[in-house]
C-alpha positions as CSV (number, residue, x, y, z in Angstrom):
1,M,0.0,0.0,0.0
2,L,2.9,2.4,1.0
3,S,4.7,1.7,-2.2
4,I,1.6,2.8,-4.3
5,V,1.5,6.1,-2.5
6,K,5.2,6.6,-3.2
7,N,4.8,6.0,-6.8
8,R,2.4,9.0,-7.0
9,C,5.4,11.3,-7.0
10,Y,3.9,14.3,-8.7
11,K,1.6,14.9,-5.7
12,T,2.5,17.6,-3.3
13,T,4.1,16.8,0.0
14,H,1.1,18.1,2.0
15,L,-1.2,15.9,0.0
16,L,1.0,12.9,0.5
17,V,1.0,13.4,4.2
18,F,-2.7,13.2,4.7
19,V,-3.0,10.3,2.1
20,L,-0.5,8.3,4.3
21,I,-2.5,9.2,7.4
22,F,-5.6,7.9,5.8
23,L,-4.1,4.8,4.4
24,L,-2.4,3.8,7.7
25,S,-5.4,4.3,9.8
26,D,-8.8,3.4,8.3
27,G,-7.8,3.1,4.7
28,C,-6.5,-0.3,4.9
29,K,-10.1,-1.6,5.8
30,A,-11.6,-0.6,2.5
31,K,-13.7,-3.2,0.7
32,T,-11.4,-4.7,-1.9
33,D,-14.0,-6.4,-3.8
34,V,-15.9,-3.2,-4.8
35,E,-14.9,-2.1,-8.2
36,V,-15.4,1.7,-8.9
37,G,-16.6,3.1,-12.1
38,A,-13.3,4.4,-13.2
39,S,-11.7,1.0,-13.2
40,R,-14.2,-0.2,-15.7
41,I,-12.2,1.5,-18.6
42,E,-13.4,-0.9,-21.2
43,S,-17.0,0.4,-20.5
44,Y,-16.3,4.1,-21.1
45,L,-13.1,4.3,-23.2
46,P,-15.0,3.7,-26.4
47,M,-17.3,6.8,-25.6
48,L,-14.1,9.0,-25.3
49,K,-12.2,8.0,-28.5
50,G,-11.9,10.8,-31.1
51,K,-13.6,13.3,-28.8
52,R,-12.3,16.5,-27.1
53,V,-12.7,15.4,-23.4
54,G,-13.0,17.6,-20.2
55,V,-12.5,16.1,-16.9
56,V,-13.9,17.1,-13.4
57,V,-11.3,15.2,-11.2
58,N,-9.2,15.7,-8.2
59,H,-6.7,13.8,-6.1
60,T,-9.2,11.0,-5.3
61,S,-9.6,10.2,-9.1
62,Y,-7.4,7.1,-9.1
63,V,-7.6,3.7,-10.7
64,D,-5.2,1.6,-8.6
65,D,-1.9,3.5,-8.8
66,S,-2.8,5.6,-11.8
67,H,-4.6,9.0,-11.8
68,I,-7.6,8.9,-14.3
69,V,-5.9,11.8,-16.3
70,D,-2.8,9.8,-16.8
71,L,-4.8,6.7,-17.5
72,L,-6.9,8.4,-20.2
73,Q,-3.9,10.1,-21.9
74,S,-2.0,6.7,-21.9
75,N,-5.0,5.2,-23.7
76,G,-4.9,7.9,-26.4
77,V,-7.8,10.1,-25.1
78,N,-7.6,13.7,-26.0
79,V,-8.0,15.5,-22.7
80,V,-8.2,19.1,-23.4
81,R,-9.4,20.7,-20.0
82,I,-9.2,19.8,-16.3
83,F,-11.9,21.3,-14.1
84,A,-10.8,21.8,-10.5
85,P,-13.3,21.8,-7.6
86,E,-12.8,22.9,-4.0
87,H,-9.5,21.7,-2.6
88,G,-8.1,21.9,-6.0
89,F,-7.0,19.4,-8.5
90,R,-4.3,18.0,-6.3
91,G,-6.5,18.3,-3.1
92,D,-3.9,20.6,-1.4
93,H,-6.1,23.6,-0.7
94,S,-7.9,24.4,2.6
95,A,-11.7,24.4,2.7
96,G,-12.9,27.6,1.2
97,A,-9.6,28.6,-0.3
98,E,-9.9,30.1,-3.7
99,I,-8.6,27.8,-6.6
100,T,-7.0,29.6,-9.5
101,D,-6.7,28.5,-13.2
102,G,-3.4,27.1,-14.4
103,V,-1.7,24.2,-16.1
104,D,-1.0,20.7,-14.7
105,Q,2.7,20.2,-15.2
106,K,2.6,16.5,-15.4
107,S,-0.2,16.2,-18.0
108,G,0.2,19.5,-19.8
109,V,-3.5,20.1,-19.7
110,S,-5.1,23.4,-18.8
111,I,-6.9,23.7,-15.5
112,F,-10.1,25.7,-15.1
113,S,-11.1,26.5,-11.5
114,L,-14.7,25.7,-10.4
115,Y,-14.0,27.1,-7.0
116,G,-12.8,30.7,-7.6
117,K,-14.3,33.3,-10.0
118,H,-16.6,30.6,-11.6
119,R,-18.6,27.8,-10.0
120,K,-19.8,26.7,-13.5
121,P,-17.9,26.2,-16.6
122,T,-18.3,29.0,-19.1
123,A,-19.8,28.7,-22.5
124,T,-16.5,29.6,-24.0
125,V,-14.7,26.7,-22.3
126,M,-17.5,24.3,-23.0
127,K,-17.2,24.9,-26.7
128,E,-13.6,23.3,-26.5
129,L,-15.5,20.0,-25.6
130,D,-17.4,17.2,-26.9
131,L,-17.8,15.2,-23.7
132,C,-17.2,15.9,-19.9
133,L,-16.3,13.2,-17.5
134,F,-16.9,13.5,-13.8
135,D,-14.8,11.2,-11.4
136,I,-14.6,12.5,-7.8
137,Q,-15.0,10.6,-4.4
138,D,-18.0,12.1,-2.5
139,V,-18.9,11.6,1.1
140,G,-22.8,11.6,0.8
141,C,-23.5,14.8,2.6
142,R,-25.5,17.8,1.0
143,F,-23.1,20.6,2.0
144,Y,-20.0,18.8,0.7
145,T,-19.5,21.0,-2.3
146,Y,-18.4,18.3,-5.0
147,I,-22.0,17.4,-5.6
148,S,-22.8,21.1,-6.3
149,T,-19.9,21.1,-8.8
150,L,-21.6,18.0,-10.4
151,F,-24.8,20.0,-10.6
152,Y,-23.3,23.0,-12.4
153,V,-21.1,20.9,-14.7
154,M,-24.3,19.0,-15.7
155,E,-26.1,22.2,-16.4
156,A,-23.1,23.6,-18.4
157,C,-23.2,20.4,-20.5
158,A,-26.8,20.5,-21.1
159,E,-26.7,24.2,-22.2
160,N,-23.8,23.7,-24.5
161,N,-24.6,20.2,-26.0
162,V,-21.8,18.4,-24.5
163,E,-22.1,14.7,-23.4
164,M,-21.7,13.9,-19.7
165,V,-20.3,10.7,-18.3
166,V,-20.2,10.1,-14.6
167,L,-17.7,7.4,-13.3
168,D,-19.5,6.3,-10.0
169,R,-17.8,5.6,-6.7
170,P,-19.4,4.2,-3.5
171,N,-20.9,6.5,-0.9
172,P,-19.2,6.1,2.6
173,N,-22.3,7.4,4.1
174,G,-24.7,5.7,1.7
175,D,-26.3,3.3,4.1
176,Y,-28.9,5.7,5.4
177,V,-30.9,8.9,4.6
178,S,-31.4,11.6,7.3
179,G,-31.8,15.2,8.1
180,P,-33.9,18.1,6.8
181,V,-34.6,18.5,3.1
182,L,-33.2,21.7,1.6
183,K,-35.8,24.6,1.4
184,P,-35.6,26.6,-1.8
185,A,-35.0,29.9,0.2
186,Y,-31.8,28.4,1.4
187,R,-30.3,27.2,-1.8
188,S,-26.5,27.9,-2.1
189,F,-23.3,26.2,-3.2
190,V,-23.6,24.2,0.0
191,G,-27.1,23.2,-0.8
192,I,-27.7,23.1,-4.5
193,A,-30.7,20.8,-4.7
194,P,-33.8,19.8,-2.5
195,I,-32.1,16.7,-0.9
196,P,-31.6,16.1,2.8
197,I,-28.2,16.5,4.7
198,V,-27.5,12.7,4.3
199,H,-28.8,12.0,0.9
200,G,-28.0,8.2,0.6
201,C,-26.9,8.4,-3.0
202,T,-23.7,7.8,-5.0
203,V,-22.7,10.6,-7.4
204,G,-24.2,8.7,-10.3
205,E,-27.6,8.2,-8.6
206,L,-27.6,12.0,-7.8
207,A,-26.7,12.9,-11.4
208,L,-29.6,10.8,-12.6
209,M,-31.8,12.5,-10.0
210,Y,-30.6,16.0,-11.0
211,K,-31.7,15.2,-14.6
212,G,-34.6,13.1,-14.0
213,E,-36.3,15.6,-11.5
214,G,-35.6,18.5,-14.0
215,W,-33.5,20.3,-11.3
216,I,-30.8,21.4,-13.7
217,K,-31.6,23.8,-16.6
218,H,-32.4,22.2,-19.9
219,A,-32.4,18.7,-18.3
220,S,-34.1,17.0,-21.1
221,S,-31.3,17.9,-23.6
222,L,-28.4,16.4,-21.6
223,K,-26.9,13.2,-22.8
224,L,-25.9,11.4,-19.5
225,Q,-24.3,8.1,-18.9
226,V,-23.4,6.6,-15.6
227,I,-20.6,4.0,-15.4
228,T,-21.7,2.0,-12.3
229,C,-19.6,0.3,-9.6
230,R,-19.5,-3.4,-9.4
231,H,-20.1,-5.4,-6.2
232,Y,-21.6,-2.5,-4.3
233,A,-24.6,-2.3,-2.2
234,H,-25.7,0.7,-0.1
235,D,-25.3,-1.1,3.3
236,L,-21.6,-2.1,2.7
237,K,-19.0,-0.3,4.6
238,Y,-16.9,1.4,2.2
239,V,-13.7,3.3,3.2
240,P,-12.3,5.5,0.4
241,P,-8.6,4.5,-0.2
242,I,-7.6,8.2,-0.4
243,A,-8.8,10.9,2.0
244,P,-11.5,12.9,0.1
245,S,-10.3,16.3,1.4
246,P,-7.6,17.5,3.9
247,N,-10.0,17.8,6.9
248,L,-11.7,14.5,6.5
249,P,-8.6,12.4,7.0
250,N,-10.2,9.0,8.0
251,Y,-13.4,7.1,8.0
252,R,-14.4,8.3,11.5
253,S,-14.2,11.9,10.3
254,I,-16.4,11.0,7.2
255,R,-18.9,9.4,9.4
256,L,-19.2,12.3,11.9
257,Y,-19.0,15.0,9.4
258,P,-22.8,15.3,8.7
259,S,-23.4,15.9,12.4
260,L,-20.4,18.0,13.2
261,C,-20.2,20.3,10.2
262,L,-23.1,22.4,11.7
263,F,-20.7,23.5,14.3
264,E,-18.9,25.6,11.6
265,A,-21.5,28.2,12.1
266,T,-20.7,28.4,15.9
267,T,-17.9,29.7,18.1
268,V,-17.1,26.1,18.9
269,S,-14.1,24.0,17.3
270,I,-14.6,20.7,15.8
271,G,-10.9,20.1,15.4
272,R,-9.6,22.1,12.4
273,G,-5.9,22.8,13.0
274,T,-5.4,19.3,14.7
275,S,-4.6,15.8,13.3
276,F,-8.2,14.8,14.1
277,P,-10.7,17.4,12.5
278,F,-14.3,16.4,12.7
279,Q,-13.6,14.0,15.5
280,V,-13.7,16.4,18.6
281,I,-15.8,19.2,19.8
282,G,-14.3,22.0,22.1
283,Y,-14.4,25.4,23.4
284,P,-12.0,27.4,25.7
285,Q,-13.8,26.9,29.0
286,K,-12.7,24.0,31.3
287,E,-16.3,23.2,32.5
288,F,-17.2,22.2,28.8
289,G,-15.5,18.8,29.1
290,D,-12.6,16.8,30.2
291,Y,-11.0,16.4,26.9
292,S,-8.7,19.1,25.6
293,F,-6.9,20.0,22.5
294,T,-5.3,23.1,20.9
295,P,-5.9,24.1,17.3
296,E,-2.8,25.3,15.3
297,S,-2.3,26.5,11.8
298,I,-1.6,23.8,9.4
299,P,-0.8,24.9,5.9
300,H,-2.8,23.6,3.1
301,V,-5.1,21.9,5.5
302,S,-6.4,24.5,8.0
303,K,-4.3,27.7,7.7
304,Y,-6.3,29.8,10.1
305,P,-8.3,27.5,12.3
306,K,-11.0,28.7,14.6
307,L,-9.7,29.3,18.3
308,E,-6.2,29.0,17.0
309,G,-3.7,28.6,20.0
310,E,-6.4,28.4,22.5
311,V,-6.9,25.3,24.7
312,C,-10.3,23.9,23.9
313,Y,-12.3,21.6,26.3
314,G,-15.1,19.3,25.3
315,D,-15.8,15.9,23.8
316,S,-13.7,13.4,22.0
317,F,-15.0,10.8,19.5
318,L,-11.4,9.3,18.9
319,E,-12.2,6.0,20.7
320,L,-15.5,5.4,19.0
321,E,-15.9,2.1,17.3
322,D,-19.4,2.5,16.0
323,Y,-20.4,5.7,14.5
324,P,-23.7,7.1,14.9
325,P,-25.8,8.4,11.9
326,F,-26.5,12.0,11.5
327,T,-28.0,13.6,14.6
328,F,-28.8,17.0,16.0
329,N,-28.2,16.0,19.4
330,Y,-24.5,17.1,19.6
331,F,-25.6,20.5,18.3
332,Y,-28.4,20.8,20.9
333,Q,-26.4,19.6,23.8
334,W,-23.7,22.1,23.1
335,A,-26.2,24.9,22.5
336,M,-27.6,24.3,26.1
337,K,-24.0,25.0,27.5
338,F,-24.2,28.6,26.6
339,D,-26.3,31.2,28.4
340,N,-27.0,33.1,25.3
341,L,-27.6,31.6,21.9
342,S,-25.7,34.3,20.2
343,D,-22.5,33.2,22.1
344,F,-22.8,29.8,20.5
345,V,-24.2,30.5,17.0
346,D,-22.1,33.4,15.7
347,R,-23.0,32.9,11.9
348,P,-26.8,32.3,12.0
349,K,-27.1,32.8,8.2
350,W,-24.5,30.1,7.6
351,L,-26.2,27.8,9.9
352,N,-29.5,28.2,8.0
353,L,-27.5,27.4,4.8
354,L,-26.0,24.3,6.2
355,V,-29.2,23.0,7.7
356,G,-31.2,24.1,4.6
357,D,-34.0,25.5,6.8
358,D,-34.3,28.0,9.6
359,F,-36.0,25.6,12.0
360,V,-32.9,24.8,14.1
361,L,-32.5,28.6,14.9
362,D,-36.1,28.9,15.6
363,A,-36.3,25.9,17.7
364,L,-33.4,27.0,19.9
365,K,-34.8,30.6,20.2
366,N,-38.3,29.3,21.1
367,K,-37.0,26.5,23.3
368,L,-38.7,23.8,21.4
369,P,-38.2,20.4,23.1
370,F,-35.5,18.5,21.3
371,E,-37.9,15.5,20.9
372,Q,-40.0,17.5,18.5
373,W,-37.2,18.6,16.2
374,E,-37.5,15.6,13.9
375,K,-41.1,16.3,13.3
376,K,-40.2,19.5,11.5
377,Y,-38.8,17.6,8.5
378,S,-40.1,14.1,8.8
379,S,-42.8,14.4,6.1
380,D,-40.3,16.1,3.7
381,L,-37.8,13.2,4.3
382,V,-40.5,10.6,3.4
383,R,-41.2,12.4,0.1
384,Y,-37.5,12.5,-0.7
385,K,-37.1,8.8,-0.1
386,Q,-39.8,8.1,-2.6
387,V,-37.9,10.3,-5.2
388,R,-34.6,8.7,-4.4
389,A,-35.9,5.3,-4.9
390,K,-36.6,6.0,-8.6
391,Y,-32.9,6.6,-9.2
392,L,-31.0,3.9,-7.2
393,L,-28.5,2.0,-9.3
394,Y,-27.5,-0.4,-6.3
395,P,-29.4,-2.6,-3.9
396,E,-30.1,-1.2,-0.4
397,N,-28.8,-4.5,1.1
398,S,-25.9,-6.8,0.2
399,N,-27.7,-10.0,1.2
């Protein structure tokens, strides 16, 4: 396993570090019998031959020890443009950091940023292409922005008569569906479609849903194909072989991310600036918990972490063996630690965007019993599950 990582010599030092951490912790437990869409090259290579191809890829876009861009070029595919999402093409940018255009030194292909001035490929760039290929590892959460990039790329393809191929990958949070369904008033790049916080779909299934439900503009004109995974079912534990982003370094962080990401809108740290982001909760008051940690600046991972240099006290999930599904309980319990809601939630608009609804703020302001929170979105969740069922490519159960 380690030799494979070393062979990826063109990656940056910082990316190599967190890939190593991932592989040496949970990464070695990945289901080896699951075959991702990108590995089924015989299924999609004929679609690409003789065409000008754009690729939406990042550092997770690997087939064994070959990056998909290198694999395509070695098979004679004319890759004319790389589209870079959040965290960049090589995955070496902090969350929220602007990604700039450039040229990939290894492949010589021009890079167009989809996390800078543009979130959506321009018509000028799309005229260069006959087909666009998407291959990125997702984590199954609405506010993880790769699926918003997918949405906008699909829309650009539909508007410019460019074919779209999605190379599917398993969803490490794909075994359940939970959380509020996005309300239209709170649509943003961290909530692009009316899906719940944990949507229970692979990117291929989401792509079919975006098109089939007419959520993207000109949906009916989009020529879309999904290259499915083999030997995958939604209830299988899937540990991505490469960390999907710098602050999701292992399987534990991926499973806790849907619940703990809401703390990004608060004064509380969830471990950015440590070696265990999204695996702890803390605040600089000793009475908040027995566990302590100190966020520090980590270049290309968390340059300016919240509460940098301050000792935070709170909860640790580092010893968990079973990871609970999405819950508001952590958020609620921590809100109760503060005398004033404004001392806890310092970015209320951001919280509403992450939740996809304003009911959490209202519930806290009006002291709605926690037992009643789920009723606020339960009927929407039932309707979403009915929609989701139409687009599933894989069985819910592996038995």
